[in-house]
C-alpha positions as CSV (number, residue, x, y, z in Angstrom):
1,M,108.0,68.0,92.8
2,L,105.5,67.7,94.8
3,P,101.9,66.5,93.2
4,S,99.9,69.6,94.5
5,V,102.6,72.0,92.7
6,R,102.5,69.7,89.5
7,K,98.6,70.5,89.5
8,K,98.9,74.2,90.2
9,K,101.4,74.2,87.2
10,L,99.4,72.4,84.7
11,V,96.1,74.9,86.0
12,K,98.3,78.4,85.2
13,K,98.9,76.4,82.0
14,T,95.4,75.6,80.9
15,L,94.3,79.1,82.1
16,L,96.7,81.1,80.1
17,L,96.2,78.8,76.4
18,V,92.2,79.5,77.8
19,L,92.6,83.1,78.1
20,I,94.9,83.1,74.6
21,S,92.1,81.0,72.5
22,L,89.5,83.0,73.5
23,V,91.4,86.1,72.7
24,G,92.0,84.6,69.5
25,L,88.8,83.6,68.5
26,G,87.7,87.2,69.7
27,Q,89.9,88.7,67.0
28,A,88.8,86.1,64.2
29,R,84.9,87.4,64.6
30,A,86.3,90.9,64.8
31,Q,87.9,89.7,61.4
32,V,84.8,88.9,59.7
33,G,82.9,92.0,60.3
34,R,81.6,91.9,64.2
35,P,81.6,95.4,65.6
36,D,83.7,96.2,68.6
37,T,82.4,98.4,71.5
38,L,85.3,97.6,73.5
39,R,88.3,99.7,72.6
40,I,92.1,98.0,73.1
41,I,94.5,100.6,74.2
42,G,97.9,99.8,72.5
43,L,100.7,101.8,70.9
44,D,98.4,104.8,70.4
45,E,98.4,105.8,73.8
46,V,100.1,108.8,75.1
47,V,102.7,108.8,77.8
48,I,104.1,110.8,80.3
49,S,107.2,108.6,82.4
50,A,109.7,107.8,79.5
51,N,110.9,111.5,78.7
52,R,109.3,113.8,81.1
53,V,107.0,114.8,78.5
54,Q,103.4,113.4,76.6
55,E,104.5,111.4,73.6
56,R,103.0,108.0,72.1
57,K,103.9,104.7,73.5
58,A,105.0,103.7,69.7
59,D,108.1,105.7,69.3
60,I,109.5,104.4,73.0
61,P,111.9,101.6,72.5
62,Q,111.2,100.5,76.2
63,Q,108.5,98.6,78.0
64,I,105.8,101.0,79.5
65,D,102.6,99.7,80.7
66,V,100.0,101.9,82.1
67,L,97.3,101.4,84.6
68,R,94.6,103.9,84.7
69,A,91.8,105.5,86.5
70,T,89.1,103.4,85.2
71,Q,91.1,100.0,85.4
72,I,91.9,101.6,89.4
73,R,88.0,101.8,89.8
74,L,87.3,98.5,88.3
75,Q,89.6,96.9,90.8
76,N,88.6,98.7,94.1
77,P,91.9,98.0,95.7
78,M,92.6,98.5,99.1
79,N,95.9,100.7,98.6
80,T,98.4,101.4,95.4
81,A,100.2,98.6,96.4
82,E,97.1,96.4,95.7
83,A,96.5,98.1,92.6
84,L,99.7,97.0,91.5
85,V,99.6,93.6,92.3
86,N,96.2,93.2,90.1
87,T,97.8,94.3,87.3
88,G,99.5,91.3,87.5
89,Q,103.1,92.6,85.6
90,V,104.3,94.1,89.0
91,F,105.6,91.6,91.9
92,V,104.9,92.8,95.5
93,Q,106.2,92.1,98.6
94,K,104.9,92.3,102.2
95,S,106.5,92.0,105.6
96,Q,103.4,92.9,107.4
97,F,99.4,94.1,106.1
98,G,100.6,97.7,105.6
99,G,103.2,97.2,103.8
100,G,103.7,96.7,100.0
101,S,107.4,96.7,98.1
102,P,107.2,96.4,94.4
103,V,109.3,94.3,92.3
104,L,110.5,95.4,88.8
105,R,112.9,93.8,86.2
106,G,114.5,91.7,89.6
107,F,115.4,95.3,91.6
108,E,113.8,96.5,94.5
109,A,113.0,98.6,97.2
110,N,115.7,101.8,96.6
111,K,116.8,100.0,93.3
112,I,113.4,101.3,91.8
113,L,112.6,104.9,91.6
114,L,109.1,106.1,93.1
115,V,107.7,109.3,91.5
116,V,104.7,111.3,91.9
117,D,103.4,114.1,89.8
118,G,107.2,115.0,88.7
119,V,108.9,114.4,91.6
120,R,111.0,111.4,93.4
121,L,109.9,110.4,96.1
122,N,113.2,108.2,97.0
123,N,115.3,109.8,99.8
124,A,118.4,109.3,101.6
125,I,116.9,106.4,103.6
126,Y,115.3,104.6,101.2
127,R,116.3,101.0,102.2
128,A,117.4,97.6,100.1
129,G,115.4,95.1,101.7
130,H,111.9,96.2,101.5
131,L,109.5,99.1,101.4
132,Q,106.1,100.1,102.2
133,N,106.3,104.1,101.1
134,I,104.1,103.4,97.7
135,L,101.3,103.1,100.5
136,S,101.9,106.9,101.2
137,T,99.9,108.0,97.6
138,D,96.4,107.2,97.6
139,A,94.7,104.8,94.9
140,N,91.7,107.1,94.9
141,S,93.4,110.1,93.8
142,V,95.1,108.9,91.3
143,E,94.7,109.6,87.4
144,R,97.3,106.7,86.0
145,I,100.3,104.8,87.2
146,E,102.9,104.4,84.7
147,I,105.4,101.5,84.8
148,L,108.6,101.8,83.0
149,S,110.3,98.3,83.0
150,G,114.4,98.6,83.1
151,A,116.8,101.0,83.4
152,G,115.5,104.9,83.7
153,S,118.8,106.7,84.5
154,V,119.1,108.8,81.7
155,I,115.7,110.7,82.5
156,Y,115.8,110.1,86.2
157,G,119.3,109.8,87.7
158,T,120.3,107.3,90.4
159,D,118.2,104.5,91.9
160,A,116.3,103.9,88.8
161,L,118.2,100.5,88.1
162,G,115.1,98.2,87.9
163,G,112.6,101.1,86.8
164,V,110.2,103.9,87.7
165,I,106.9,104.0,88.8
166,S,105.6,107.3,87.4
167,I,102.3,108.6,89.7
168,L,100.1,111.1,88.3
169,T,97.5,112.4,90.5
170,K,93.9,114.0,89.6
171,N,94.0,117.5,88.4
172,P,91.1,120.2,88.7
173,K,89.2,120.6,85.7
174,L,88.9,123.9,83.9
175,A,85.3,125.4,82.8
176,D,84.9,125.8,79.0
177,S,83.5,129.1,79.2
178,A,82.6,132.0,81.6
179,A,78.5,131.3,80.3
180,T,78.4,127.9,81.5
181,G,79.8,128.7,84.7
182,P,81.9,127.0,87.3
183,R,82.3,123.4,86.5
184,V,82.0,121.2,89.4
185,H,82.5,117.7,90.0
186,T,82.5,115.2,92.8
187,S,83.1,111.8,93.6
188,N,82.4,109.7,97.0
189,L,83.3,106.3,98.0
190,L,82.1,104.0,100.9
191,R,83.5,100.6,101.2
192,Y,83.5,97.5,103.2
193,G,85.6,94.4,102.9
194,T,85.0,91.5,105.2
195,A,88.6,90.0,105.0
196,A,89.9,93.0,107.3
197,H,86.8,94.3,108.3
198,E,87.6,97.4,106.1
199,K,86.2,100.3,106.1
200,T,87.3,103.1,103.9
201,L,85.7,106.4,102.7
202,H,86.5,108.6,100.3
203,T,85.4,111.8,98.9
204,D,87.0,114.3,96.0
205,L,85.8,117.5,94.7
206,S,86.4,119.4,91.6
207,L,85.6,123.0,91.4
208,G,86.7,124.9,88.1
209,W,86.5,128.2,86.7
210,Q,87.4,129.3,83.6
211,K,91.1,130.3,84.7
212,I,91.2,128.8,88.1
213,G,90.7,125.4,89.1
214,L,90.6,123.8,92.4
215,F,90.9,119.7,93.4
216,T,90.4,117.9,97.0
217,S,90.5,114.5,97.9
218,I,90.5,112.9,101.1
219,T,90.1,109.2,101.8
220,A,90.4,107.4,105.4
221,S,91.1,103.9,105.7
222,D,90.4,101.6,108.9
223,F,91.5,98.0,108.6
224,D,91.6,95.5,111.0
225,D,93.6,92.2,111.3
226,L,93.8,90.5,108.2
227,R,92.2,86.8,108.0
228,K,94.3,84.3,105.6
229,G,92.7,81.8,103.4
230,R,91.2,78.6,104.8
231,R,92.6,76.0,102.3
232,G,96.2,75.2,103.2
233,Y,98.8,73.3,101.3
234,Q,98.5,69.5,102.1
235,S,102.4,69.0,102.7
236,F,102.6,71.8,105.1
237,P,99.3,71.9,107.1
238,G,99.1,74.6,109.4
239,F,101.7,77.3,107.5
240,G,100.8,80.5,108.1
241,D,98.7,79.9,111.0
242,N,98.9,82.2,114.0
243,L,98.7,80.2,116.9
244,R,99.3,82.9,119.9
245,Y,100.2,86.3,120.4
246,V,101.1,88.8,123.1
247,E,98.8,91.0,124.5
248,R,99.6,93.9,127.7
249,Q,97.1,93.0,130.5
250,D,97.3,94.2,134.2
251,G,100.4,96.1,133.4
252,K,101.8,92.6,132.2
253,D,102.9,90.6,128.8
254,V,100.7,88.2,128.1
255,V,101.1,85.1,125.6
256,V,97.1,84.7,124.4
257,E,96.4,81.6,122.4
258,N,94.2,82.5,119.3
259,D,91.0,81.5,118.7
260,N,90.9,81.6,115.2
261,P,94.6,80.7,113.8
262,N,93.3,82.3,110.4
263,I,93.2,85.8,111.8
264,Q,97.0,87.3,111.4
265,R,96.6,88.8,115.1
266,Q,98.0,92.6,115.4
267,S,98.4,93.4,111.4
268,G,95.6,96.2,111.6
269,Y,96.1,99.4,110.7
270,R,94.4,103.0,109.9
271,Q,95.4,105.4,107.3
272,L,94.4,109.1,106.4
273,D,95.7,110.5,103.1
274,I,95.0,114.2,102.0
275,L,95.8,115.9,98.3
276,Q,94.8,119.5,97.7
277,K,95.7,121.0,94.2
278,V,95.6,124.7,93.0
279,L,95.3,125.5,89.5
280,Y,95.8,129.1,87.7
281,Q,96.2,129.2,83.9
282,P,96.3,132.7,83.2
283,S,96.2,132.2,79.3
284,A,96.4,129.5,76.5
285,G,99.7,128.3,77.2
286,Q,100.3,129.0,80.6
287,Q,99.7,126.9,83.9
288,H,100.7,127.5,87.6
289,T,99.8,124.5,89.7
290,L,100.2,124.1,93.1
291,N,100.4,120.7,94.7
292,L,100.1,119.7,98.4
293,Q,99.9,116.1,99.7
294,Y,99.9,114.8,103.3
295,S,99.5,111.0,104.2
296,T,99.8,109.3,108.0
297,T,98.8,106.3,109.5
298,S,98.4,104.5,113.2
299,D,101.1,102.7,114.0
300,V,101.9,99.7,111.6
301,P,102.3,96.4,113.4
302,R,105.4,94.5,111.9
303,Y,103.8,91.2,111.5
304,D,106.6,89.0,110.9
305,R,108.8,90.1,113.5
306,L,105.8,89.9,116.0
307,Q,105.6,86.0,114.9
308,T,109.3,85.6,115.3
309,Y,110.2,83.0,117.8
310,R,113.3,82.6,120.2
311,N,113.9,79.8,122.1
312,G,110.7,78.4,121.6
313,A,108.7,81.4,122.9
314,L,107.7,84.5,121.2
315,R,110.3,87.2,121.1
316,Y,108.5,90.5,121.3
317,A,105.8,92.1,122.8
318,E,105.9,95.4,120.7
319,W,107.5,95.7,117.4
320,S,105.9,98.3,115.1
321,Y,106.4,101.4,112.6
322,G,105.5,104.4,114.4
323,P,102.9,106.6,112.3
324,Q,104.3,107.2,109.1
325,Q,104.1,110.7,108.0
326,R,104.7,112.4,104.5
327,F,104.0,115.7,103.4
328,F,104.7,117.1,100.0
329,A,104.5,120.4,98.4
330,S,105.2,121.5,94.7
331,Y,104.6,124.4,92.3
332,Q,104.5,123.8,89.0
333,Y,105.1,126.6,86.2
334,Q,104.1,125.3,82.8
335,Y,104.7,127.5,79.4
336,S,103.5,125.8,76.2
337,R,103.9,128.4,73.6
338,P,107.1,127.4,71.0
339,T,110.1,129.8,71.2
340,R,113.9,129.2,69.6
341,F,114.8,127.5,72.4
342,F,111.6,125.2,73.4
343,D,108.2,124.6,72.7
344,M,107.5,123.7,76.4
345,V,108.9,124.4,79.3
346,R,108.2,123.1,82.8
347,F,109.4,124.3,86.4
348,T,109.5,122.2,89.1
349,P,110.5,123.2,92.5
350,A,109.1,120.8,95.9
351,V,109.6,120.4,99.2
352,Q,108.9,117.0,101.5
353,Q,109.1,116.2,104.9
354,V,109.2,112.0,106.0
355,A,108.9,110.8,109.6
356,E,109.1,107.4,110.2
357,S,109.6,105.5,113.6
358,R,110.2,102.0,115.0
359,L,109.3,101.0,118.1
360,V,110.7,97.8,119.6
361,R,110.0,96.0,122.9
362,D,111.4,92.1,124.2
363,F,108.5,90.3,125.7
364,G,108.8,90.6,129.6
365,K,110.4,94.0,129.4
366,D,109.6,97.5,130.3
367,L,112.1,99.1,128.0
368,R,111.4,99.8,124.5
369,N,113.9,101.2,122.1
370,E,112.7,103.6,119.5
371,N,114.4,104.7,116.7
372,L,112.6,108.1,114.8
373,E,113.8,109.5,111.5
374,D,113.0,112.8,110.0
375,V,113.8,113.1,106.7
376,R,113.4,116.8,104.7
377,I,113.5,117.0,100.9
378,G,114.1,119.9,98.9
379,S,114.3,119.5,95.1
380,V,113.9,121.4,91.8
381,N,113.0,119.8,88.1
382,L,113.5,121.7,84.9
383,D,112.2,119.9,81.5
384,L,112.7,121.2,78.3
385,F,110.8,120.3,75.1
386,K,111.6,121.3,71.0
387,E,110.9,119.6,67.5
388,I,113.1,120.8,64.9
389,G,111.3,119.0,62.2
390,R,111.9,115.2,61.9
391,H,113.7,115.6,65.6
392,E,112.4,115.9,69.2
393,L,114.8,117.2,71.6
394,R,114.3,116.7,75.6
395,Y,116.5,118.6,77.9
396,G,116.6,119.4,81.5
397,A,118.2,119.3,85.2
398,E,117.5,117.8,88.5
399,A,118.8,118.6,92.0
400,T,117.7,117.4,95.2
401,H,118.8,117.9,99.1
402,N,118.3,115.3,101.8
403,R,119.2,116.1,105.6
404,V,118.3,113.0,108.0
405,E,117.3,113.7,111.6
406,S,117.7,110.2,113.2
407,V,116.8,109.6,117.1
408,G,117.7,106.7,119.0
409,R,116.2,106.2,122.6
410,Q,115.3,103.7,125.2
411,A,111.9,104.3,127.1
412,N,110.7,102.7,130.1
413,I,106.8,102.1,129.3
414,L,106.3,102.5,133.2
415,T,107.9,106.0,134.3
416,G,108.5,107.0,130.7
417,Q,111.8,107.8,131.7
418,T,114.3,107.9,128.4
419,T,117.7,107.2,127.9
420,L,120.0,107.6,124.3
421,I,120.8,104.2,122.5
422,A,122.3,103.8,119.0
423,T,121.1,105.7,116.1
424,R,119.4,103.8,112.9
425,Y,121.3,106.5,111.1
426,P,124.2,108.7,111.7
427,N,122.3,111.8,113.0
428,G,122.5,115.2,110.6
429,S,123.8,113.4,107.6
430,T,123.2,115.2,103.9
431,Y,122.4,113.2,100.7
432,A,122.5,115.1,97.8
433,T,122.1,114.8,94.1
434,T,122.6,117.2,91.0
435,G,122.1,116.6,87.2
436,A,121.7,117.5,83.5
437,Y,120.0,115.4,80.8
438,A,119.5,115.4,77.1
439,S,116.9,113.4,74.9
440,H,117.0,112.9,71.4
441,R,114.6,111.5,69.2
442,W,114.9,111.2,65.5
443,E,112.1,110.1,62.9
444,I,114.2,108.7,60.1
445,T,111.4,107.5,58.2
446,P,107.7,107.2,59.1
447,R,108.2,103.3,59.9
448,L,112.0,103.8,61.8
449,I,112.7,105.8,65.0
450,L,116.0,106.4,66.8
451,S,116.4,107.3,70.2
452,D,119.6,108.1,72.2
453,G,120.2,110.4,75.4
454,L,122.8,111.3,77.7
455,R,122.9,112.4,81.3
456,F,125.5,113.5,83.9
457,S,125.0,112.9,87.3
458,A,127.0,113.8,90.9
459,V,125.9,112.9,94.6
460,R,127.5,113.6,97.5
461,L,126.9,112.4,101.0
462,R,128.1,113.3,104.4
463,A,127.4,111.3,107.7
464,N,129.0,111.3,111.1
465,F,128.8,108.3,113.5
466,N,128.6,108.8,117.1
467,P,131.7,107.5,118.7
468,E,129.8,106.5,121.8
469,F,128.5,103.7,119.7
470,F,130.9,102.9,116.7
471,K,134.7,102.3,116.6
472,S,136.6,105.5,115.9
473,S,137.5,104.2,112.3
474,V,133.7,104.8,111.0
475,L,133.4,108.1,112.5
476,N,132.9,109.7,109.3
477,S,131.9,109.6,105.6
478,D,132.0,111.9,103.1
479,Q,131.5,110.6,99.5
480,S,131.2,112.0,96.3
481,S,130.6,110.6,92.8
482,S,129.8,111.2,89.4
483,S,128.2,109.3,86.3
484,L,127.9,109.7,82.6
485,N,124.9,107.1,81.4
486,G,123.6,106.9,78.2
487,N,121.0,105.1,76.2
488,L,120.3,104.1,72.4
489,G,117.4,103.0,71.2
490,L,115.4,101.6,67.6
491,V,112.0,101.1,66.8
492,W,110.8,99.5,63.3
493,M,106.8,99.5,62.2
494,L,106.8,96.4,60.2
495,P,103.3,95.9,57.9
496,A,100.4,94.0,59.5
497,G,100.8,96.0,62.7
498,F,104.1,94.2,63.9
499,R,106.6,96.1,65.7
500,V,110.1,95.5,66.7
501,S,112.3,97.4,69.2
502,G,115.5,97.4,70.9
503,L,117.1,99.3,73.7
504,L,120.9,99.4,74.9
505,S,121.2,101.9,78.5
506,T,123.6,102.6,81.2
507,G,122.4,103.4,84.5
508,F,123.7,103.7,88.2
509,R,122.7,104.0,91.8
510,N,124.7,105.8,94.3
511,P,124.4,104.5,97.9
512,N,122.5,106.3,100.2
513,L,122.3,106.6,104.0
514,D,120.7,103.5,104.7
515,D,123.1,101.6,102.5
516,V,126.5,103.1,103.8
517,G,125.4,103.8,107.8
518,K,122.5,102.0,108.8
519,T,122.5,100.0,111.9
520,F,119.8,97.3,112.1
521,E,119.4,93.6,113.4
522,Q,117.8,91.3,110.5
523,N,115.4,88.3,111.1
524,N,118.3,85.6,110.6
525,G,119.5,86.8,114.1
526,T,122.9,88.7,112.4
527,L,123.2,92.7,112.7
528,I,123.7,95.1,109.6
529,V,126.2,97.3,110.3
530,P,127.4,100.7,108.6
531,N,130.3,100.4,105.8
532,P,131.6,103.7,104.4
533,N,133.6,102.3,102.0
534,L,130.6,101.6,99.5
535,K,130.9,102.7,95.7
536,P,127.8,103.5,93.2
537,E,126.5,99.9,91.5
538,Q,126.6,100.6,87.6
539,I,123.9,98.9,85.2
540,F,124.3,97.7,81.5
541,Y,120.4,97.0,80.6
542,R,119.3,95.3,77.3
543,E,115.8,94.7,76.3
544,A,114.1,93.9,72.8
545,E,110.8,93.4,72.2
546,V,108.3,92.6,69.3
547,S,104.8,93.3,69.2
548,N,101.8,93.3,67.2
549,T,98.7,95.8,67.5
550,L,95.2,95.1,65.2
551,P,93.5,98.4,66.1
552,G,90.6,97.8,68.5
553,K,90.9,94.2,68.1
554,L,94.3,92.8,69.6
555,H,97.6,94.1,71.1
556,V,100.2,91.3,72.3
557,A,103.8,91.5,73.1
558,V,106.7,89.5,74.0
559,T,109.9,91.2,75.5
560,G,113.5,90.0,76.6
561,F,115.1,92.0,79.1
562,Y,119.0,91.1,80.4
563,S,121.0,93.4,82.8
564,T,125.0,93.1,83.9
565,L,125.4,94.9,87.0
566,T,128.7,95.5,88.5
567,A,130.2,96.7,91.9
568,A,126.4,95.3,93.0
569,V,125.6,96.1,96.9
570,V,124.4,92.9,98.7
571,V,124.5,92.1,102.3
572,R,127.6,89.6,103.1
573,P,129.5,88.6,106.3
574,F,131.7,91.8,107.4
575,T,134.6,92.2,109.4
576,M,134.5,95.3,112.0
577,P,137.4,97.4,111.5
578,D,138.8,96.1,115.1
579,G,138.9,92.6,113.1
580,Q,136.2,90.9,114.9
581,T,133.0,89.7,112.9
582,T,130.5,90.0,115.9
583,T,129.7,92.8,118.0
584,V,127.6,93.9,121.2
585,Y,124.6,96.0,120.1
586,N,122.0,96.9,122.4
587,G,123.1,94.3,125.1
588,Q,123.2,91.5,122.9
589,T,126.0,89.5,121.0
590,F,125.4,89.3,117.2
591,A,127.7,88.2,113.9
592,T,127.9,91.3,111.9
593,V,127.1,91.9,108.2
594,A,127.1,95.0,105.9
595,N,126.4,96.0,102.6
596,T,129.0,95.3,100.3
597,N,130.0,95.4,96.3
598,T,130.1,91.9,94.9
599,G,131.8,91.9,91.2
600,R,129.2,91.1,88.9
601,A,125.6,89.9,88.7
602,R,123.4,89.2,85.8
603,I,119.7,89.1,85.5
604,Y,117.5,88.3,82.8
605,G,114.4,87.3,81.7
606,L,111.0,87.6,79.8
607,S,107.9,89.6,79.8
608,G,104.5,88.8,77.8
609,R,100.9,90.6,77.5
610,L,98.2,90.2,75.7
611,N,95.2,92.8,75.3
612,G,91.9,91.4,72.8
613,A,88.4,92.0,72.3
614,I,86.3,89.2,72.5
615,G,83.3,90.1,70.1
616,P,81.3,92.9,71.2
617,R,81.1,93.2,74.5
618,F,84.2,91.1,76.1
619,T,88.0,91.8,76.2
620,G,90.7,89.4,77.3
621,Q,94.0,90.1,79.2
622,A,97.0,88.0,80.2
623,S,100.5,88.7,81.5
624,V,103.2,86.6,82.4
625,T,106.9,87.8,83.8
626,Y,109.8,85.2,84.5
627,T,112.9,86.1,86.1
628,K,116.4,84.8,86.9
629,G,119.6,86.5,88.8
630,R,122.6,85.4,90.0
631,D,125.6,86.8,91.8
632,L,128.3,86.2,89.4
633,S,131.0,86.8,92.0
634,T,130.3,84.3,94.5
635,D,128.2,82.0,92.3
636,V,125.1,82.5,94.4
637,P,121.5,83.3,93.5
638,L,120.7,87.3,93.8
639,D,117.9,88.2,96.3
640,H,114.8,90.0,95.5
641,I,114.4,87.5,92.3
642,P,110.6,86.9,92.2
643,P,109.3,83.4,90.7
644,L,107.5,83.2,87.6
645,H,104.2,85.5,88.1
646,G,101.3,86.5,86.2
647,R,97.6,87.2,85.5
648,G,95.1,86.4,82.8
649,A,91.4,88.0,82.8
650,I,88.4,88.4,80.9
651,S,86.0,91.8,81.3
652,Y,82.4,92.3,80.1
653,Q,80.4,95.1,79.5
654,H,77.1,96.0,78.5
655,R,74.8,98.4,79.4
656,K,74.8,99.3,83.1
657,L,77.0,96.4,83.9
658,T,80.7,96.1,84.0
659,A,82.2,92.4,85.1
660,E,85.8,90.9,85.3
661,A,86.9,87.5,86.2
662,S,90.4,87.1,86.9
663,V,93.3,84.8,88.3
664,L,96.4,85.9,89.7
665,F,99.4,83.3,89.9
666,N,102.8,82.8,91.3
667,G,105.0,79.9,90.8
668,R,107.0,78.2,92.7
669,K,110.9,79.2,94.2
670,G,112.9,76.1,95.8
671,V,115.3,77.1,98.5
672,A,118.1,76.5,96.7
673,E,117.2,79.6,94.6
674,Y,117.3,81.9,97.6
675,S,119.9,84.4,98.2
676,P,122.4,83.7,101.3
677,S,121.9,87.2,102.1
678,G,118.7,86.5,104.1
679,E,116.6,89.6,102.5
680,D,114.2,87.0,101.1
681,N,113.0,85.8,104.5
682,L,113.3,82.0,103.8
683,I,112.9,81.5,107.4
684,Q,109.5,82.8,106.9
685,N,108.2,80.7,104.6
686,T,108.5,76.8,104.1
687,P,111.0,74.5,104.4
688,V,111.0,73.9,100.6
689,G,110.9,77.8,100.2
690,A,107.9,79.8,98.3
691,L,105.5,77.6,97.4
692,G,103.3,78.2,93.9
693,W,99.5,79.7,94.3
694,Q,96.7,81.2,92.5
695,T,93.4,83.0,93.4
696,F,90.4,83.6,91.0
697,N,88.6,87.0,91.4
698,L,85.2,88.5,90.4
699,R,84.5,91.9,90.4
700,T,81.3,93.9,89.2
701,T,80.3,97.3,88.8
702,Y,76.4,98.3,88.1
703,Q,75.3,101.8,87.3
704,I,72.1,102.1,89.5
705,T,71.5,105.7,87.8
706,Q,73.5,108.9,86.1
707,N,75.1,109.5,89.7
708,W,75.0,106.2,91.8
709,S,76.6,103.3,90.9
710,I,77.2,100.0,93.3
711,Q,80.6,97.6,93.2
712,S,80.9,94.7,94.2
713,G,83.4,92.0,94.4
714,L,84.7,88.5,95.6
715,E,88.4,88.0,96.0
716,N,90.4,84.7,96.4
717,I,87.7,82.6,95.6
718,L,88.5,79.6,96.6
719,D,89.8,81.1,99.9
720,Q,93.4,79.8,99.4
721,S,95.8,80.6,102.1
722,Y,99.5,81.2,101.0
723,R,102.0,83.5,101.3
724,P,103.7,85.3,98.8
725,F,107.7,85.1,98.0
726,A,109.6,86.9,100.1
727,S,107.0,88.0,102.6
728,G,106.3,87.9,106.2
729,I,102.7,87.7,106.3
730,N,99.7,85.5,104.6
731,A,97.7,87.2,101.8
732,S,94.3,88.1,102.4
733,G,91.6,84.9,102.4
734,R,88.1,85.2,100.5
735,N,87.0,88.5,100.8
736,F,84.1,90.3,99.6
737,Y,83.8,93.8,99.3
738,L,80.9,96.1,98.6
739,A,81.2,99.6,97.8
740,V,78.6,102.7,96.8
741,R,80.0,105.3,94.5
742,F,78.2,109.2,94.5
743,E,79.5,111.0,91.1
744,R,78.1,113.9,89.7
């Protein structure tokens, strides 16, 4: 083991021990009568994500973590992915600065379900590798984020193998009475950050009368090229340095020597997010909500590809995601008056349109390959709740339909002429899901709660491959499958604030169009080709938790989890229908790989969380997650398994000042623990794998007046240069940000 690695591990352990000791000291002080001014939120908190309706967190036998608007406000993150990173409980991978792919319970991308205001974001082309779609939600318009870890298929259907990230945006606030006049609230933010010369402007306005409310939110951000840290690893000097990049000068591609290797050239981008809600409440117990969201970006450079070398020279002159656009519109009707069949019913139809593209041009070439995708999604959700004595029943149904238009063309950047090339996905494909669920909770005694649930799901995918580019034996795919899933959980409340819970749950993920029909060149020089014969993945998930809560003083929890995955979809060498293991694609010969079903895989680990009061003005928080995963069929590591990671923090609040000091850390992951699939981008890391790291951070908020506040922060104080596991770009170096807020 490298000496630097040993030192870092020692630092992490010491910091965690200090945090735990401080929280223990705070508990002891509270017990001898010192008042607490900061409330520790524990199991009495109300959450929505577990069963789509409000319920006490204490009654749920599954780990749920909540990120609230007040926490996001203090963190002042650049985007929603960074907000998740700052929890210390979600690992996030990045291939480019404008990216962020969350990992839960060893699952990533299309094996995690993203939900916004009760509507699933996952669509037919959510890929298995790494995603950046969570960036299309604006952190400044978020009311709360609920992170449901572990299989969630009973309530949410396909894709929720690793868990659910449920994002709830802010709502209009209605006036209390006609006499008080309209209720008006506005929040405005101007922020600048040094690491990427970030400029962010946010404004939102809520207008509320007795029956009608309006909420408008607009956020515009501009990020220059990201600067990485200056303090690198002694054993790998210069790792992550950007030595040269490509520019277009006088109609030619030119390699430019970087005058500052810490600036990761060609990584910056811009983003605009708009949200509009209209709330109509004609009477108590009835609500109508119209929810419109729009997100768009500039071209987002794919940094890891732009730093790809071939034969000692930079390979690409261009490699970027074209403007990524998401349009979302939903209508929600909620009726909350008890009837014979329900106490509450919620009906949510929605439409979405997602446009994305990939623009790729080799160095010195005038021809640019352009792949453009347009996905149109319609969905409808029906959720009902009924309470009968000690029993609570939640039931409902969901249906979605995706249609994918895929275009492949080659454009001459000088003449503008275009010719057709292979599409990334089969054009005109459809992907549809339906499902019905029922979840039941029985309060056997005030201390013993039983939960159970069932869901039946059906999925159908139709894809037609263009014979001009593919062999006749894969001309089409018409797949349909169904799945019956269930869960069983128990919560036992013990004396002195102790709580024990256990959960058994099954889940599934049906292969989508990205799994079945994608054609894509990987970083390791192989080509992913279509495999129409994929089957659904199935998971059997177990979770057990022990926690202790002293109201207002301390909450500590340790969770163990174990997943068995069958028919797991992994990337493996693939023989084409003509018996060949290579193929010609866009004029080049590649070894072929494809998504295939492996026999069995397992993922297991531990998660620990701690929140405690340290006297009247301080609180302490700590979290750590350890995960292991292995493909049992081939006896190799699984991909997407992050190293040990976590966070520790101490917060201070007194009068007008709020401050937080924190440390984020990741352990090391050696080469032997990498999957052979190439998904974890070993080629983008050091020869010994991903190295451990930690950053120290300080954030403050000072309330100048009732309406004006100023925020500042110093992130990565020691200016550590590091690259998170599976990422293709180094993280931000020392970043000083300054923000001004106006609210009234």
